[in-house]
PAGUTOR-464137 format. One record per residue (C-alpha): x, y, z. Coordinates in steps of 0.25 Angstrom, whole numbers, plus 5000, padded with zeros to 4 digits. Layout:
N
XYZ
...
// end
This chain:
440
456948364880
456348484888
454848464884
453748374883
453748264871
452748344862
453548474864
454848394862
454448334849
453748464844
455048514837
455148374830
453848384824
453848534821
454048594811
454648474803
453448374805
452448484802
453148524789
453248384784
451748354788
451348484781
452148444768
451448304768
450048364769
450348464758
451048364749
450248234751
448948284757
448348334744
448048474751
448948554742
449548514729
450948574727
451548594713
452948544709
453448684707
452948724721
453648604728
454948634720
454848784725
454648734739
455748634738
456848724733
456448844742
456448754755
457848694752
458448824748
457848894760
458248784770
459648784765
459748934766
459148924780
460048814784
461248894779
460849024786
460648944800
461948864798
461048734799
462048654790
461348524794
460048564788
460748624776
461448494774
460048424775
459448514765
460548494755
460448344757
458948344755
459048434743
460148344736
459348214739
458048264734
458648324721
459448194719
458148114720
457448204710
458548204700
458748054700
457248024700
456948124690
455748174698
455048034699
455347914708
455447784701
455647644706
457047634701
458147704694
458947824699
457747894705
457447774714
458947764718
459047904722
457747894730
458247774738
459647834740
459047974745
458047894754
459247824760
460247944761
459348054766
458948004780
460447964783
460948104779
459848174787
460148094800
461648124797
461348274797
460648254810
461948214816
462748314809
463048454815
462848594808
464148624802
464748764799
464448804785
465848784778
466448704767
467148614776
465948574783
465048574771
465848484762
465848354769
464348364771
464048404756
465048294752
464248194759
462948234752
463648234739
464148094740
462748044743
462248124731
463348054722
462947924728
461547934724
461947994711
462747864708
461647774712
460647854703
461547854691
460847834677
460447694675
460347654690
459147554691
458847534706
459347584719
460347494727
459747384735
460147444748
459347564746
458047484746
458347364753
457147304760
457347294775
455847264778
454647214770
454347294758
452847284762
453147374774
453647484765
452747484753
452247624758
453547694754
454547694743
455747734752
456647604753
456747534767
458147574770
457847724768
456647704776
457447644787
458447764786
457347864787
456747794800
458147794806
458447934803
457047984808
457347914822
458747974823
458248114820
457048104830
458048044841
458948164838
457848264839
457348204852
458748204858
459248344853
457948414849
458548484837
457648534826
458648484816
458348344819
456848364818
457048434805
457848314799
456848214804
455648284797
456548324785
456848174784
455348144785
455048234774
456148174765
455548034768
454148084764
454748144751
455448014748
454147944751
453448034741
454447994731
455548094734
455348174721
454248254715
453348354721
453048284734
454448234736
455148364734
454148434743
454448334755
455948364753
455748514753
454948494766
456148414771
456948544768
455948624775
455948544788
457448564788
457348714786
456348714798
457348644806
458248764805
457148854810
456848764822
458348754825
458448904826
457248914834
457748814844
459048884845
458349014848
457248974858
457848844864
459148824873
460048724866
460648674879
459348644887
458348644876
457448734884
456848864877
457848974878
457749124882
457149164869
456049064871
455849114885
455749264881
454749224871
453949144881
453949264890
453149344880
452049244880
451849234895
450549274901
450149274916
450149184924
451549134922
452849114930
454249124926
455449044933
456949074932
457848964935
459348954936
460348844939
461048864952
462548884952
462548844937
463848924935
464548844946
464048714940
464648754927
465948784933
465948654941
465548554930
465748624917
464748684907
464448554901
463848504914
463148644915
462448614902
461948484907
461448554920
460748654911
460048544903
459648464915
459048594922
458348624908
457748494907
457148504921
456648644918
455948594905
455148504914
454648604924
453248584928
452048684927
452148704912
453448784914
454348804902
455848824904
456848914897
458348924897
458549074898
460049074900
461249004906
460748924918
459449014918
458048954915
456649014915
455348934916
453948994912
452648944918
451548994909
450149004916
450748974930
451049064942
452349064949
451648994961
451248874952
452548864945
453348864958
453148714961
453548674947
454848754948
455148694962
454948554956
455948594945
456948644955
456948524963
457048434950
458248504946
458848494960
458648344960
459148324946
460448254945
461348234933
462748174930
463748254922
465248264920
465448334933
466148314946
466148154946
466648154931
467748244934
468248164946
468248044938
469048104927
470548074927
471048214925
472048224937
471848224952
472048374953
470948404943
470048314949
470248374963
470048514957
468848474950
468248414962
468548524971
467948624962
466648534960
466448524974
466548674977
465648704966
464748584969
464548644983
464248784977
463248734966
462648624975
462948524964
462848374968
464248314964
464048194954
465048114963
463848084972
463248004960
461948094960
462448194949
462348344949
461248434952
460848574951
459848674956
459048784950
458448914956
457148964951
456449104951
454949104948
454049224945
452749264939
452049384934
451549484945
450749604942
452049684942
452749584933
451849554922
452949554911
453649414909
455049484909
454749534923
454349394928
455649344922
456349444931
455549404943
455949254941
457349294940
457249374953
456649244959
457749164954
458849254960
458049244973
458149094972
459649104970
459849194982
458949104990
459948984988
459548934974
458848804971
457548864974
456348934967
455949074970
454749144966
454749294963
453749374972
453649494963
454049594973
455449614969
455049634954
454049734958
455049814967
456049814955
455049864945
454549974954
455950014957
456250024941
454950104940
// end
């Protein structure tokens, strides 16, 4: 994670939690009375729009989830004839849907978006079809009560008098919620947050009976939450770097337009990163980028880090001069220099049984590149380390435009490289002034 706890959990709460809260207030708060025709229009419009949106953005998991919710709710409406009873086909369908939906939603969380094709769609559609046939067989005409396993009492009935959802289904909803939250905390994917709140909306709909005006509205809100997850995913891809989870160049460019003096901009670059990739491989290089990004995200002074390209990063200090930001950048540089991490690098290659000639060639190359990049070999037992160079600039009277301050920070970065790397250099403003005068 690259932010504080409230900032980290904000994507989990918004927009799914806000949508569900608004739906609960409107449906059960008595503020607005929605007619059955208005709910039906909202219901079909949301499912249709969500499916088209999922298809357009190739979000096949959300498309599958929407199809699953629609089929499950229509089956519930059909077998209950619009009214939930204590027994009969309607009650059987209610308990079957309550059991199967959380399992299917969690299964979709572990699935991957697949290429829209007949070969990929058939197995998934067949799985939904077999479940629909299973529910239909249970709800055949003349069926009296649901199977005992659907409503077996795990705990005392007195503890669950507040709900008509059977205890096995409640347990599955709880397990599914925990799994989805853990997946979101680990991966930070809007899809997991969307599934979590969509499942919560389904639970609220079943709690309201699953059918009728309120039940249909909650299922429609579950579809709306899934559709919003598509938008959140697209936003995350556009404004955040997938590898490091830092804001990306587009977010950086947008942040530049909102800056007002005083502020400072730092440009940071990993030293000898190309040589590191050549020595240890691109997988290890990705680990280095993630490690450096995690340190940059925790820079002091209220700085906000961005990945603007390859091994290049930028840090914005709003409301702070370069002089005030300098100690925080120096502490950042030292923290990265002192950081160690183990990876499949030199020691693993030495221990791999790939032939004496290959091990010798690898060791010679790693030692040569290790001296060049100042890396600490993993054979020492203390892991690998990297360093960064940083250039810092602030707006002077002649450099009021943020883009010019970025150029000044880049000049200071190049100066740090020329001075031996692993250092912080502050732009004095003179070079930029001379260059602008020459252009003029």
